[in-house]
C-alpha positions as CSV (number, residue, x, y, z in Angstrom):
1,M,19.0,-25.0,34.8
2,P,15.3,-25.4,34.3
3,D,13.5,-22.7,32.3
4,T,11.3,-21.1,34.9
5,T,10.5,-18.0,32.9
6,R,7.5,-18.1,30.6
7,R,8.3,-16.7,27.2
8,A,5.7,-14.5,25.4
9,P,4.0,-16.2,22.5
10,K,5.2,-15.4,19.0
11,P,3.0,-12.6,17.4
12,T,0.7,-13.4,14.6
13,H,0.2,-11.0,11.7
14,L,-3.6,-11.9,11.7
15,K,-4.1,-9.4,14.5
16,Y,-2.7,-6.5,12.5
17,G,-3.8,-6.9,8.9
18,W,-7.4,-5.7,9.7
19,I,-7.9,-4.3,6.1
20,M,-7.8,-7.8,4.6
21,Y,-10.9,-8.6,6.5
22,S,-13.0,-6.0,4.6
23,P,-13.6,-7.9,1.6
24,L,-14.2,-11.1,3.7
25,I,-16.9,-9.2,5.6
26,A,-18.4,-7.9,2.3
27,A,-18.5,-11.5,1.0
28,G,-20.2,-12.6,4.2
29,V,-22.8,-9.8,4.1
30,W,-23.6,-10.4,0.4
31,T,-24.0,-14.1,1.0
32,A,-26.3,-13.4,4.0
33,N,-28.3,-11.1,1.8
34,L,-29.0,-13.7,-0.8
35,I,-29.6,-16.5,1.7
36,G,-31.6,-14.2,3.9
37,L,-34.0,-13.4,1.0
38,L,-34.4,-17.1,0.2
39,V,-35.2,-17.8,3.8
40,L,-37.7,-15.1,4.1
41,W,-39.3,-16.4,0.8
42,A,-39.5,-19.9,2.0
43,T,-40.9,-19.0,5.5
44,N,-43.7,-16.9,4.0
45,D,-45.2,-19.7,1.9
46,Y,-43.0,-18.7,-1.2
47,Y,-45.0,-15.5,-1.7
48,R,-44.6,-13.9,-5.1
49,I,-45.0,-10.1,-5.3
50,I,-45.3,-10.1,-9.1
51,A,-47.5,-12.7,-10.8
52,G,-46.5,-13.9,-14.3
53,R,-43.1,-15.2,-13.4
54,G,-41.4,-18.5,-14.2
55,L,-40.6,-21.4,-11.8
56,V,-37.5,-19.6,-10.3
57,V,-38.0,-16.4,-8.5
58,Y,-36.0,-13.2,-9.3
59,I,-33.7,-11.6,-6.7
60,S,-35.3,-8.3,-7.6
61,D,-38.8,-9.6,-6.8
62,L,-37.5,-10.9,-3.3
63,G,-35.8,-7.4,-2.7
64,A,-39.1,-5.7,-3.5
65,T,-41.0,-7.8,-1.2
66,W,-38.6,-7.3,1.8
67,K,-37.3,-3.9,0.7
68,T,-35.8,-2.8,4.0
69,F,-33.7,-6.0,4.5
70,F,-32.5,-5.8,0.9
71,I,-31.5,-2.0,1.1
72,V,-29.6,-2.5,4.3
73,M,-27.7,-5.5,3.2
74,N,-26.7,-3.8,-0.1
75,C,-25.4,-0.7,1.7
76,C,-23.4,-2.9,4.2
77,T,-22.0,-4.8,1.3
78,V,-20.9,-1.7,-0.5
79,G,-19.6,-0.3,2.7
80,F,-17.1,-3.1,3.0
81,Y,-16.4,-3.5,-0.7
82,L,-15.2,0.0,-1.5
83,P,-12.6,0.2,1.3
84,A,-11.0,-3.0,0.1
85,I,-10.3,-1.6,-3.5
86,F,-9.2,1.8,-2.2
87,A,-6.9,0.0,0.4
88,Q,-5.4,-2.1,-2.5
89,R,-4.6,1.0,-4.5
90,W,-3.0,2.7,-1.4
91,L,-1.1,-0.3,-0.2
92,R,0.5,-0.7,-3.6
93,A,1.4,3.0,-3.7
94,V,3.4,2.7,-0.4
95,D,4.9,-0.7,-1.4
96,R,3.1,-2.7,1.3
97,I,2.1,-5.2,-1.3
98,P,3.7,-5.7,-4.7
99,E,3.8,-2.2,-6.3
100,A,2.9,-1.2,-9.8
101,L,6.1,-0.9,-11.9
102,R,4.4,0.4,-15.1
103,R,1.8,2.9,-16.0
104,R,-0.7,0.5,-17.3
105,E,-1.0,-1.4,-13.9
106,T,-1.7,2.1,-12.2
107,V,-4.4,2.7,-14.9
108,F,-6.0,-0.7,-14.2
109,G,-6.0,0.1,-10.5
110,W,-7.8,3.3,-10.9
111,L,-10.3,1.7,-13.4
112,T,-11.1,-0.8,-10.6
113,I,-11.9,1.9,-8.2
114,V,-13.8,4.1,-10.7
115,F,-16.1,1.4,-12.0
116,G,-16.4,-0.2,-8.5
117,I,-17.9,3.1,-7.4
118,I,-20.3,3.1,-10.4
119,G,-21.3,-0.5,-9.8
120,S,-21.8,0.2,-6.0
121,A,-24.2,3.3,-6.7
122,G,-26.1,1.0,-9.1
123,L,-26.5,-1.7,-6.3
124,I,-27.8,0.8,-3.8
125,T,-30.1,2.5,-6.3
126,L,-31.6,-0.7,-7.5
127,G,-32.5,-1.7,-4.0
128,I,-34.3,1.6,-3.4
129,M,-36.1,1.7,-6.7
130,D,-37.7,-1.7,-6.8
131,D,-38.9,-3.5,-9.8
132,V,-42.7,-3.3,-8.7
133,N,-43.0,0.6,-8.4
134,H,-40.0,1.6,-10.6
135,G,-39.5,-1.1,-13.0
136,T,-37.5,0.8,-15.7
137,V,-35.2,2.6,-13.3
138,H,-34.8,-0.6,-11.3
139,W,-33.5,-2.8,-14.3
140,S,-31.5,0.2,-15.7
141,M,-29.7,0.2,-12.3
142,T,-29.3,-3.5,-12.4
143,V,-27.5,-3.0,-15.8
144,V,-25.3,-0.3,-14.2
145,F,-24.4,-2.6,-11.2
146,V,-23.7,-5.6,-13.4
147,V,-21.6,-3.7,-15.9
148,G,-19.8,-1.5,-13.4
149,I,-18.7,-4.4,-11.1
150,A,-17.8,-6.5,-14.3
151,I,-15.6,-3.9,-15.7
152,S,-14.0,-3.2,-12.3
153,A,-13.3,-6.9,-11.9
154,V,-11.9,-7.3,-15.3
155,A,-9.6,-4.2,-14.6
156,Q,-8.5,-5.7,-11.4
157,T,-7.8,-9.0,-13.0
158,C,-5.6,-7.4,-15.6
159,E,-3.8,-5.4,-13.0
160,V,-3.0,-8.6,-11.0
161,S,-2.0,-10.5,-14.1
162,C,0.5,-7.6,-15.1
163,L,1.9,-7.5,-11.5
164,A,2.6,-11.3,-11.8
165,T,4.8,-10.7,-14.9
166,D,6.7,-7.8,-13.2
167,H,7.1,-9.7,-9.9
168,P,8.1,-13.3,-10.9
169,D,9.1,-14.0,-7.3
170,R,5.7,-13.4,-6.0
171,A,3.9,-16.7,-6.8
172,H,0.6,-15.7,-5.1
173,L,0.2,-13.0,-7.8
174,R,0.1,-15.6,-10.6
175,R,-2.3,-17.7,-8.6
176,N,-4.7,-14.9,-7.7
177,G,-4.7,-13.8,-11.4
178,I,-5.7,-17.3,-12.6
179,L,-8.3,-17.5,-9.9
180,K,-9.8,-14.1,-10.6
181,L,-9.8,-14.9,-14.5
182,I,-11.9,-18.1,-13.8
183,I,-14.2,-16.3,-11.5
184,V,-14.7,-13.2,-13.3
185,G,-15.1,-15.0,-16.7
186,L,-17.8,-17.2,-15.4
187,A,-19.6,-14.1,-13.8
188,V,-19.5,-12.1,-17.0
189,A,-20.6,-15.1,-19.0
190,C,-23.6,-15.6,-16.6
191,A,-24.4,-12.0,-16.6
192,I,-24.4,-11.7,-20.4
193,T,-26.7,-14.7,-20.5
194,F,-29.0,-13.3,-18.0
195,G,-29.3,-10.1,-19.9
196,G,-30.1,-11.9,-23.1
197,L,-32.8,-14.1,-21.7
198,Q,-34.2,-11.3,-19.7
199,G,-34.4,-9.1,-22.7
200,S,-36.0,-11.8,-24.9
201,C,-39.3,-11.9,-23.0
202,Q,-39.0,-8.8,-20.7
203,G,-39.3,-11.0,-17.7
204,D,-42.8,-11.9,-18.6
205,I,-44.1,-15.5,-19.1
206,D,-46.8,-14.2,-21.5
207,P,-45.4,-11.2,-23.5
208,A,-47.7,-9.7,-26.0
209,D,-44.9,-9.1,-28.5
210,H,-43.6,-12.6,-28.6
211,P,-46.6,-15.0,-28.0
212,D,-44.7,-17.8,-29.8
213,R,-41.9,-18.0,-27.4
214,D,-41.6,-20.3,-24.3
215,C,-41.1,-17.5,-22.0
216,Y,-42.0,-19.4,-18.9
217,N,-38.8,-21.5,-19.2
218,I,-36.9,-18.6,-20.5
219,T,-37.7,-16.4,-17.5
220,S,-36.9,-19.2,-15.2
221,A,-33.5,-19.7,-16.9
222,A,-32.9,-15.8,-16.7
223,A,-33.6,-15.9,-13.0
224,S,-31.3,-18.9,-12.5
225,F,-28.4,-17.0,-14.2
226,E,-29.2,-13.9,-12.1
227,W,-28.7,-15.9,-8.9
228,A,-25.5,-17.7,-10.4
229,T,-24.0,-14.2,-11.2
230,A,-24.9,-12.9,-7.6
231,F,-23.2,-15.9,-5.9
232,L,-20.1,-15.5,-8.1
233,V,-19.6,-12.1,-6.8
234,V,-19.1,-13.6,-3.4
235,F,-16.1,-15.4,-4.7
236,Y,-14.8,-12.3,-6.5
237,F,-14.8,-10.6,-3.1
238,L,-12.8,-13.4,-1.6
239,T,-10.1,-12.9,-4.1
240,L,-9.8,-9.4,-3.1
241,S,-8.9,-10.6,0.4
242,L,-6.3,-12.8,-1.0
243,D,-4.7,-9.7,-2.6
244,L,-4.6,-7.9,0.7
245,W,-3.4,-10.8,2.7
246,P,0.4,-10.0,2.4
247,A,-0.2,-6.5,3.8
248,A,-0.7,-8.0,7.1
249,K,3.0,-9.1,7.4
250,T,4.1,-5.6,6.4
251,S,2.1,-3.8,9.0
252,P,4.4,-1.3,11.0
253,R,2.7,-2.4,14.2
254,F,3.2,-6.1,13.5
255,L,7.0,-5.6,12.5
256,R,7.6,-3.7,15.6
257,K,6.0,-6.3,17.7
258,M,7.9,-8.9,16.0
259,A,11.2,-7.1,16.3
260,K,10.6,-6.8,20.1
261,W,9.7,-10.4,20.5
262,E,12.8,-11.5,18.7
263,E,14.9,-9.2,20.9
264,D,13.3,-10.7,24.0
265,H,13.7,-14.1,22.7
266,L,17.5,-13.9,22.0
267,S,18.2,-12.0,25.4
268,K,16.4,-14.8,27.3
269,A,18.3,-17.4,25.2
270,E,21.7,-15.7,25.9
271,S,20.9,-15.4,29.7
272,H,20.4,-19.1,29.9
273,L,23.5,-20.0,28.0
274,I,25.6,-17.9,30.3
275,A,24.0,-19.5,33.3
276,D,24.7,-22.9,32.0
277,L,28.4,-22.1,31.5
278,H,28.9,-20.9,35.1
279,E,26.9,-23.8,36.7
280,P,29.3,-26.5,38.2
281,S,28.8,-29.9,36.6
282,N,28.0,-32.9,38.8
283,Q,29.0,-35.4,36.2
284,P,32.5,-37.0,36.5
285,T,35.1,-36.1,34.1
286,G,35.3,-39.1,31.8
287,N,38.7,-40.2,30.5
288,Y,40.3,-43.5,29.5
289,F,42.2,-44.2,32.8
290,S,39.2,-43.5,35.2
291,D,36.9,-45.9,33.3
292,R,39.4,-48.8,33.5
293,S,39.0,-51.3,36.3
294,D,41.6,-52.9,38.8
295,Y,41.5,-56.0,36.5
296,D,42.6,-54.0,33.6
297,H,45.5,-52.5,35.4
298,A,46.6,-56.0,36.8
299,Y,46.4,-57.4,33.3
300,D,48.6,-54.6,31.9
301,T,51.3,-55.3,34.6
302,E,51.4,-59.1,34.0
303,N,51.6,-58.7,30.2
304,A,54.1,-55.9,30.1
305,Y,57.2,-57.9,29.5
306,P,55.6,-60.1,26.7
307,M,54.4,-57.2,24.9
308,R,57.9,-55.6,25.0
309,Q,59.5,-58.9,23.6
310,H,57.2,-58.7,20.6
311,S,58.0,-55.2,19.8
312,P,59.7,-54.3,16.4
313,P,63.3,-55.2,16.2
314,S,64.2,-51.6,15.6
315,M,63.4,-50.7,19.2
316,E,66.1,-51.4,21.9
317,Q,65.0,-54.1,24.3
318,P,66.2,-54.1,27.9
319,N,67.3,-57.4,29.5
320,H,64.8,-57.1,32.2
321,P,61.4,-55.4,32.2
322,Y,62.6,-52.9,34.8
323,A,66.2,-52.8,33.9
324,G,65.9,-49.1,32.7
325,Y,64.9,-48.0,36.3
326,T,67.9,-49.6,38.2
């Protein structure tokens, strides 16, 4: 029987795990923020709001030039980053993703949230207090942002690494832990280098305190490490999405949809099977005798007597092939 009924497509978990898209959007917004500042700078003849900088421009200088854009993008980034780390703690508590089995994992989870909030507050404040009009406050909030996000990321990496030990059957935890360790390690190293170079010349190519230093190249290097740290934050946001990915498959709505699809799928398969059993077959019943031709029957009749003559001696042989029937 041809299958004339159209079966519903198998549901996908990508429609139900909306929370895993929060860090993805945060990464996209932060990337758009950085690239947008560079595009604005390039389309405005590489305008510099502060003279006396090196070859590479600071993110802070561009943020002060296009302040509204910088503040809005910073707030949007925070708006998608914070729900991601809150959701991860909640999903572990309700066992939607691998839960914390020991107290230290729970402690690392809360440290991730606390320092994530501190770093986010620093990011918004440094956008409002630009380095042109509020230099001291701006760079202080930059330190708060970098240190806060760094500690939050380190705590999150430790949490995932501990979970990988407690859940050896979850291979993605080990992969995520290694990936976070690499990304966070590079970001922290770049942030420390940026802070050291920035502090050595105070961001000025001709400081009065250290006239003997090559501060032109030092400030350029400091700005380069600032950009490197900022772009590494994008990859850290992406690792948060990998942590939340399994939650889509444990969504109650997805599980209900999947159970209904499987029930419909099985009922349709059973109905087709019953219909096939009751449908009369047009194929002839094949057996040994129906497949033999008239020539084969004639050959058997002619050779019946010689075949009996060559039978084993233990068998009783009649005098005539048809003697037993007379």
